N, C-alpha and C positions, 0 to 999 in steps of 0.2 A: 282116150276112151270115147266110144260112140255115145252120142246124145240119145237119151231115152225118151221116146214119144209115147203118149197114151192116146190112142184113137178111140173115141167114144161115139159109136155109130151103130144103129140097130139094123140097118140094111146090110145083110151079109155080103152081097155082091160088092157094094160100095166099100164096105169095110175091108174085104179081102184085096180088092184092086188098089185101094189106097195104101194098105199095109205093104203090099208087094212093091209098090213104087217107092215108098219111103225107105224100105229096107235096101232097095237097089241103090238109093242115094246115100247109103252108109249109116242110116239111123237104126238104132235098136227100137223095136216096136212092141208095145203091149196093147191088147184089145179089150174093149168093154162094150157090151151091147145094151146096157141100161145103167141107170144111176147107181144102183146098189153095187154092181160090178165095178163101176168107176171108183166109188169111194173106197171099196175094199182094196183095189189096186193101189190107190194113192197111199193107203194106210200101210201096205206091205212092200211096196216097191219104191225105188228112188227114181222119180219121174222128173224130167227136165222141162217138159212142155206138154200141154193138153190140146188136142184137136177135138173140139166138142160140137157135136150135132145138137140142135135144140129140140128136135121132135123125137123124144125118147118115149118108150112105152110106159115107164113107171114114174117118171118125173120130168117136168119141164126143164130144159137145159139152162134157162135163165136162173131157176132156183138153185140148180147144181153149181153154176158159176158163182152165185152169191155165197153158197156154203164153202166153196173152195177159197174164195177171197177172204172170208171171215177167218180162215185158218192160216193162210199163207200168201206169199206173193208169187206163187207158181204161175208162169205165163200161160195164158189161155187164148187160143185162136178159135173163134166160132166159125163153124162150117155149116151153113143152113140154106134151105130153100126159101126161107122167109126174106122177102125183098123190101118190105115196108120200112120206111125210115124209123118208125116208132120202135120196131124190133131192134134195129141197129143201135139206136140211141139207148134203149133199155139195157142192151148187153154191155155197151161201153160204160154206161153209168154204174152198173153193178161192179165193173172192174175187169171185164174182158179186155185183152190187149189189142186184138185185131178182129175183123169181121169180114168173112168172105162168103159170097152167095154162090149156091150151086146153080148150074154147072160151072166149075172153075177150071182153069188151066193148071194141071199139076206142077208144071215148071214154075208158075207164079207162086203156088203154095210153098214149094221148096225154098224159093227166094225169101218169102215172108218168114218162114220158119227159121232159116239161117240168119236173117237180119234180126229177128226177135231174140234168138239165142245169143247172137253177138252182142246185142245191147244189154242183155240181162246177165251174161255169163259172169262178169266180174261181180256185179251186185248180188247175184244168186250165190256165188261162192262165199262172199263176205257174209251174206245173210245166213247161209248154212253154218258157217263157222260161229257166228253169234248165237245161232240157235243151239249149237252143240255145247257152247260154253256159257250160255245165258243163265245166270243164277240171280235170284231175287231174295233179299233178306228183309224180313219185317217181323217185328214183335217177337223176336227169338226164333222165328221160323226161317228155314232155308228151302226155297223152291228151285229145284234144278230142272230147267225146261228140257235140256238135252238128255239128261239122265232119267227124266220122267219120275222124279222122286220128291218127296216132301220130308224134311228132317226137322225134328223138334229141337229145343234148346239144349237137350242132353245128348244130341247126336243120334237119336233113335229114329229110324225110318217109320213113317206113319203110312198105313195102308189106305190107298185111295183107289176107287174104281177108275177106269179110263175116262168115263163121263165126268166123274167128280174132278179128276185132275185137269181135264180140258176146260171145264167151267172155271176152276180156280185160276188156271193159267191165263185164260182170256181176261179175267178181271184184273189180275196182277199186272198184265202187260198194258193196261189202260187205267193207271191210278187216277183217282179223283174224277173219272169220267163216268157218267151214268150210262150203263149199257142196258138196252131194252131186252125184254124177254125174247123177241124175235132174233136179235143179234146173238144172244147166248144160245138160242136153239140152233143157229147155224154152226156155232162152235162145238156143239155136242151131237149134232144130228146123226152122224154116222155111228154113234154109239147106241142108238135106239131105233127100232124098226118104225115106230110111229110116234115121234116126239111131239109133245104138246106143251102149252104154256105151263101146265101143272107140273110137268117134269122138271122145269127149271126151279120152281119153288121147292120141290122135294129135294133136288140136288143141293140147292143153297142151304136148306135146313140140315142136310147130312154133313155138308162141309163145315158149317158153323159148329156143329157138335164136336168136330174134330180139332178145330183151330181156335175157337173163341173161348175166352175165360168164362164168360157167361153167355151161352147161346141165346138166351131170352132177351138179353140187351146187347146185341152185337156191336162191336166197334171196328172190326176188320172189314166184314162185308155188310154194308148197311143198305137198308131199303129206302128207295125214293118212291114214295107212294104215287101210283098212277104212271110211273115211268119205267122203273126197273131196279137194278142194283148197282152199287158203287163200291169199289175197293177204296176204303178210307184210311188204311194204315199208311204210315210213313215208310217208304222204302229206304234201305240203308246201303 
């Protein structure tokens, strides 16, 4: 099966030339001209690797890379005209896997893409399988990450919005770790057009009402004053 690349580039000429070249090399290609289109594509398509420009019209590519990395280990190769070391270091620190400055040799890009996919292929497949089968049990609840469902102790499915589910999943996957509001914003950012710190507090309150015995004195999702929130229940 052809590997599926997502090219995130707002320059239509560069986008079309790059897409044509990568398709000619045997890749399946999807296109996005801004951050909103990129996140929508990731949400609806099975993407193997992202080629990400940093200078997008609606959001800085570094912010988008951070949002993607908060959700998954999807490989990211940054393609940008920014040549300063601080930009390269910032991208790599956030979690980008490679960094290539424009103009670049398309043959070199193809080699980098193939090398990246070769290194991550086995790990990505294993991670995808874990994601599909990843089930967390706590305090009588069952969170099925792959099935995107929350089941109570009686086997009844509890309704959660996508943002609520992504928030709870982010917390459950990091038990006993304090997650900042910024981190949680990255986990739910594509579920809201203009996410704010206040959104996280609202989502936490809504989730608590659905899973806590007493939402006013929570024991599953606890508040760490001045820092964020922590999943404090024991996983089984």
